[in-house]
C-alpha positions, -999 to +999 in steps of 0.1 A: -106+217-359-128+213-327-122+195-294-134+159-293-157+155-263-153+126-239-178+098-243-213+106-229-208+085-197-176+104-187-193+137-196-223+129-175-200+122-145-185+157-145-219+171-138-243+151-116-280+159-115-304+157-086-342+160-092-364+175-066-401+186-062-401+214-087-364+220-092-332+205-106-297+207-090-266+205-111-235+194-091-201+202-105-182+169-100-145+173-104-136+178-067-099+168-072-096+197-097-116+221-075-144+216-100-125+236-126-146+239-158-136+219-189-153+214-222-173+182-212-187+200-181-196+231-201-213+211-229-232+191-203-244+222-185-255+238-218-276+207-226-291+205-191-300+242-189-316+242-223-338+211-215-347+225-180-357+259-194-383+243-217-396+218-191-428+233-175-424+210-144-391+226-135-396+260-118-360+268-107-324+256-110-297+251-084-260+249-091-234+238-066-200+220-064-189+188-048-161+189-022-143+220-009-149+242-039-179+255-058-157+261-089-122+274-091-127+287-126-117+274-160-092+246-164-064+270-172-037+244-171-055+225-199-057+257-219-020+263-213-012+228-227-034+235-258-015+268-263+018+250-259+007+226-287-004+255-309-040+245-307-054+281-306-088+271-322-094+246-294-087+274-268-111+297-286-138+270-286-134+266-248-139+303-241-167+306-266-187+278-250-179+291-215-190+327-222-221+314-240-230+294-208-225+325-187-248+345-209-274+317-207-273+318-169-274+356-168-305+357-190-322+326-178-360+328-178-362+307-146-348+315-111-312+304-108-296+297-074-259+291-069-245+278-036-211+294-034-196+271-008-158+270-008-136+284-036-156+304-061-131+321-084-128+333-120-151+313-142-168+300-111-180+335-104-190+338-140-214+309-139-230+321-107-230+358-101-251+368-131-279+345-119-308+353-096-296+341-062-261+336-049-257+321-014-223+326+002-211+308+033-185+311+060-162+290+039-166+309+006-135+324-010-141+347-040-116+362-063-110+373-099-073+365-100-067+367-137-043+396-137-020+375-115-015+352-144-011+379-171-047+377-182-078+399-177-109+395-156-133+377-180-165+356-181-186+387-175-164+401-147-163+435-163-201+435-161-206+425-124-174+440-109-182+474-125-215+474-107-201+470-072-203+500-048-179+528-055-146+517-071-144+483-054-146+466-088-115+483-100-097+472-069-107+436-071-101+434-109-066+449-106-053+432-074-070+398-077-077+401-040-099+376-022-133+382-005-150+360+020-187+352+021-196+380+045-178+405+023-195+392-008-229+398+008-219+433+019-210+445-015-237+427-034-218+398-050-239+374-029-276+378-022-276+357+010-252+344+036-255+313+057-233+291+079-219+259+067-236+240+095-270+251+082-264+239+046-278+203+050-311+216+063-311+245+039-307+222+009-334+199+022-358+227+025-349+239-010-354+205-024-389+203-010-398+239-022-426+245-046-427+281-057-458+281-080-442+306-103-432+331-075-395+336-072-402+354-038-408+320-024-371+312-029-361+344-013-383+337+017-368+303+020-332+316+018-340+344+043-348+317+070-311+306+069-295+341+067-268+348+093-255+382+105-221+391+090-190+405+107-158+418+092-122+415+103-104+448+110-083+443+079-113+438+055-114+459+024-150+466+033-136+488+061-113+505+036-139+515+011-133+552+015-096+547+007-105+524-022-128+550-037-102+578-032-074+558-049-091+536-075-112+564-088-081+579-105-080+579-142-049+559-149-030+530-133-001+553-126-023+578-108-039+550-087-004+539-077+007+574-069-024+579-047-017+547-028+019+557-023+011+590-007+022+591+029-006+592+054-002+611+087+010+589+115-009+607+142-031+579+153-036+541+151-063+544+124-039+564+102-011+539+106-035+510+098-046+528+067-010+533+056-003+496+061-032+487+039-020+510+011+015+494+013+000+459+011-022+470-019+009+484-037+027+451-031-002+432-047-002+456-077+035+451-081+030+414-086+006+418-115+015+418-151+019+456-160-001+453-192-029+433-174-032+462-149-040+487-177-062+463-196-082+454-164-088+490-155-100+499-189-122+468-191-140+477-158-145+513-169-160+502-203-181+474-186-198+500-164-216+513-196-223+480-212-247+451-209-237+416-200-239+406-236-217+435-247-192+427-220-189+391-229-185+399-266-157+424-258-140+401-233-140+373-259-121+395-283-097+404-255-093+367-248-085+359-284-058+385-283-043+370-251-042+334-264-028+344-298+003+359-280+006+385-307+007+414-283+023+397-253+029+362-240+020+372-205-010+348-202+011+318-212+040+329-190+018+336-160+002+302-161+036+285-165+050+304-135+020+302-111+004+269-120+027+247-140+063+251-130+053+269-099+085+290-097+063+320-090+087+342-110+069+352-142+089+373-167+063+398-178+065+414-212+064+444-211+082+443-177+070+476-162+043+502-166+065+526-184+071+500-211+033+496-217+023+517-247-011+530-255-010+511-288-006+478-268-037+485-247-057+497-278-048+465-297-060+444-268-095+460-272-095+460-310-122+440-328-111+405-337-104+397-374-133+388-396-115+355-402-116+346-365-148+328-352-169+354-333-188+348-301-223+337-308-249+345-282-287+341-282-293+378-283-331+373-280-325+362-244-309+394-234-340+413-224-350+386-199-328+394-169-300+418-177-312+442-150-312+419-121-276+425-111-279+462-104-265+471-070-269+503-051-237+523-047-236+516-010-225+489+013-250+468+032 
């Protein structure tokens, strides 16, 4: 069984297209749902991107969101309702189409520019960060919060998070912590940073831009609107040494033990560092224990894999999560955080000591030959898989 798409008129309304001199702009148009991705949106984007790639008059593609969000991720509540009704195949189809779209964007033969204005989380990061250019603003809020709902960072997250400086990827994957636009630029998740007040002029210049086959023309245009970045004292960017010290440990338990070590209270800097560790421990304590171990292993494996390999592996992990054969944490997490909103999920297993190695291994085991596998256009993979390679230093 497959999902029945909405009629073409409704599908077209979820993604609006603007045509410019030598580019096309796709606008995610579900502002009341923070532009959360659903099947009609993904299907529409697939069709548009395929047509645009083969159109010689279109030199580059822009993706943005309407309203106060770029994209808050996948429509997880809709997935929850499908799971509740036992429609596992429909859930698998959603993730299969979403991951395929992410692979298309990550290997697109034409420059791809995402304007990450507002909330840019989960699947929203997946459809933007693997692309050529990512413009963050002073209103951008980034996160991969999947562990907070008993899931795992997906949609290529194990690819791009694992390539961040030091062990910042492990930190973000496990805690689900947020970054602002300046922090995104600093660690390489964004390629450019601009103020919200400059966006109208920036988008006008971009619409008039003709690049004549030279992607550097886009970079030069974006550079004109760059703005210096500054960080709050509490920013994780200012804690990168502690992040590296703690999140480089081999196991979740060792990471927690490292954070729990008492720092000397001899000066204000030490007291501040200690407070950050306490705050981080609190965040980890709110996460599903199995998700912690799965997320850590996923980032570590992703560091040695291509985008394609990460997506294929993540799809297998996702199939495990929605089948609820190992745990029902994903279903329970969405219920507690997004549906009933009691914010009191009952994780199973309830603590790290109850998480067996067999559970983690099963999460990463290949899916059954009877399950539909993720189908990607592997011939695309050589196009752009090297473009998200960041130096192991902060900007």
